[in-house]
C-alpha positions in Angstrom: -12.9 11.1 -8.5 -13.7 10.3 -4.9 -11.5 8.2 -2.7 -12.9 6.6 0.4 -10.1 5.5 2.7 -8.4 5.6 6.1 -5.1 7.5 6.6 -3.2 4.5 8.0 -4.6 1.9 5.7 -1.8 0.5 3.6 -4.3 -0.2 0.7 -5.5 3.4 0.8 -2.0 4.7 1.0 -1.0 2.7 -2.2 -3.9 4.3 -4.1 -3.0 7.8 -2.9 0.5 7.4 -4.2 -0.7 6.1 -7.6 -3.2 9.1 -7.9 -0.4 11.5 -7.0 2.0 9.9 -9.5 -0.6 10.3 -12.2 -1.3 13.9 -11.1 -5.0 13.2 -10.6 -7.2 15.3 -8.4 -9.7 13.6 -6.1 -12.0 14.3 -3.2 -11.1 12.4 0.0 -13.8 10.8 2.2 -12.3 9.4 5.5 -13.6 6.1 6.7 -12.6 5.6 10.4 -11.7 2.0 10.8 -11.3 2.3 14.5 -14.8 3.5 14.9 -16.2 0.8 12.6 -17.4 3.2 9.9 -16.4 0.6 7.3 -19.2 -1.6 8.6 -21.9 1.0 8.4 -24.8 0.9 6.0 -23.6 3.8 3.9 -20.1 2.5 3.3 -21.2 -1.1 2.8 -23.5 0.1 0.0 -20.3 1.2 -1.7 -18.2 -1.8 -0.8 -20.0 -4.9 0.7 -16.6 -6.2 1.9 -16.4 -3.3 4.3 -12.8 -2.7 3.3 -10.9 0.4 2.2 -10.3 1.9 -0.2 -13.1 2.5 -2.6 -12.7 4.8 -5.6 -15.7 6.3 -7.2 -15.4 7.8 -10.7 -18.4 9.0 -12.7 -20.7 6.7 -10.8 -18.5 3.6 -11.1 -17.3 2.1 -7.8 -13.9 0.3 -7.8 -12.5 -1.7 -4.9 -9.3 -3.6 -4.1 -6.2 -1.4 -4.3 -4.3 -3.3 -6.9 -7.3 -3.4 -9.2 -7.8 0.3 -8.7 -4.2 1.1 -9.6 -4.2 -1.0 -12.7 -7.5 0.6 -13.8 -5.9 4.1 -13.2 -3.0 3.0 -15.4 -5.4 1.9 -18.2 -7.5 5.1 -18.0 -4.6 7.5 -17.5 -1.6 5.8 -19.1 1.0 8.6 -18.4 3.1 8.2 -16.5 2.8 4.4 -16.5 2.8 2.3 -13.4 3.9 -0.8 -15.3 6.7 -1.4 -17.8 6.0 -2.0 -21.5 7.6 -5.4 -21.8 5.2 -8.3 -20.9 8.0 -10.0 -18.9 8.9 -6.9 -17.0 5.2 -6.2 -16.3 4.8 -9.7 -14.9 7.9 -9.2 -12.7 6.6 -5.8 -11.4 3.2 -7.4 -10.6 4.8 -10.3 -8.8 6.9 -8.0 -6.6 3.9 -5.8 -5.9 1.8 -8.9 -5.0 4.5 -10.1 -2.7 3.8 -7.1 -0.6 0.1 -6.5 -1.1 -1.0 -10.1 -1.0 1.5 -12.0 1.2 3.1 -9.5 3.7 0.6 -6.8 4.5 -2.7 -8.7 4.9 -1.3 -10.8 7.7 -0.8 -7.7 9.8 -3.8 -5.6 9.0 -6.2 -4.3 11.6 -8.9 -7.0 11.5 -6.3 -9.8 11.7 -4.6 -8.2 14.7 -7.9 -7.6 16.4 -8.8 -11.3 16.0 -5.4 -12.3 17.3 -6.0 -10.4 20.5 -9.8 -10.6 21.0 -10.4 -14.2 19.9 -7.0 -15.9 20.4 -5.9 -14.0 23.5 -2.6 -12.8 22.1 -0.8 -10.2 24.3 0.6 -6.9 22.9 4.1 -8.5 22.9 2.9 -11.5 21.0 1.0 -9.3 18.5 4.2 -7.3 17.9 6.3 -10.5 17.5 3.7 -11.7 14.9 4.0 -8.5 12.9 7.8 -8.4 13.0 8.1 -12.0 12.0 6.0 -11.7 8.9 7.5 -8.5 7.7 11.0 -9.8 8.2 10.2 -13.0 6.4 8.6 -11.1 3.5 11.4 -8.5 3.3 14.0 -11.2 3.3 12.6 -12.9 0.3 11.9 -9.5 -1.4 15.5 -8.5 -0.9 16.7 -11.5 -2.8 14.3 -11.0 -5.6 15.5 -7.5 -6.0 19.1 -8.7 -6.7 18.2 -8.9 -10.4 17.1 -5.3 -10.4 18.6 -3.3 -13.4 19.8 0.3 -13.6 18.0 3.2 -12.0 16.7 3.7 -8.5 13.4 1.9 -9.1 12.6 -1.6 -10.5 11.4 0.0 -13.7 14.4 2.2 -14.0 14.1 6.0 -13.5 10.4 6.1 -12.5 8.4 4.5 -9.7 5.4 2.3 -10.4 3.1 -0.3 -9.1 5.7 -2.1 -6.9 6.9 1.1 -5.2 3.3 2.1 -4.5 2.9 -1.1 -2.6 6.4 -1.1 -1.0 6.3 2.3 0.7 3.2 1.7 2.9 4.8 -1.5 4.0 8.0 0.2 4.9 5.9 2.8 6.9 4.3 -0.1 8.8 7.7 -1.7 9.4 9.1 1.5 10.9 5.9 2.0 12.9 6.4 -1.3 14.6 10.1 -0.8 15.3 11.7 -2.5 12.3 14.8 -1.1 10.7 14.9 -1.5 6.9 18.7 -0.9 6.7 19.4 -4.6 6.9 17.7 -4.8 3.5 19.9 -2.5 1.4 18.0 -3.0 -1.9 14.7 -2.2 -0.3 16.2 0.7 1.7 17.7 2.2 -1.5 14.4 2.1 -3.3 12.7 3.6 -0.3 15.1 6.5 -0.1 14.5 7.3 -3.8 10.7 7.2 -3.2 10.9 9.5 -0.2 12.5 12.2 -2.2 9.5 12.5 -4.5 6.5 14.8 -3.6 3.9 12.2 -4.8 5.1 9.9 -2.0 5.4 12.6 0.6 1.8 13.9 0.0 0.5 10.4 0.4 2.0 9.8 3.8 -0.5 9.0 6.6 0.4 12.0 8.7 -0.4 14.3 5.7 -4.0 13.2 5.3 -7.0 15.1 6.6 -8.1 12.4 8.9 -4.7 11.8 10.4 -4.5 11.6 14.2 -0.7 11.4 14.2 
């Protein structure tokens, strides 16, 4: 398998965690978003959207991090990223989508660039934008996690799809000066994830293309 991604991309980060949890080996191909490599001819041939990540397996190209993670779960079922119960699977997906579809896209690189280059937002306004949407999203997520059962993760003793999405968002929150301690349920899950090697290896600073 080959993973095309960027070390700070939340979507790439999610997939790295999933691959690590599954114990799957892959070759990493950096795509430098700051240099615009995602818009180059070679990469656009893989993903016409010009977004990361893209996963290539035996000639098949997969895009969109959530689709990639669910595909990995179907192809490599153990350990599972989703619960067995249909109701719990739906809940896990909903929590993951809260992060990946509602919180993170509003503060990704191309949105922030547009805010500043086209709408004239200052650095302070950009930071306020980021913090506002993360706080709003985390506030709702904290309430939804009130029904969480036993175990450190939403599925019990093992992390899954939601945790793969949550940890990159927490990384972003901390990067922009937000403290997760006011969200104790989120903070507790994050602490449990941090203790696992699969999450540590996936961190942005541990990637070959890291500039941190």
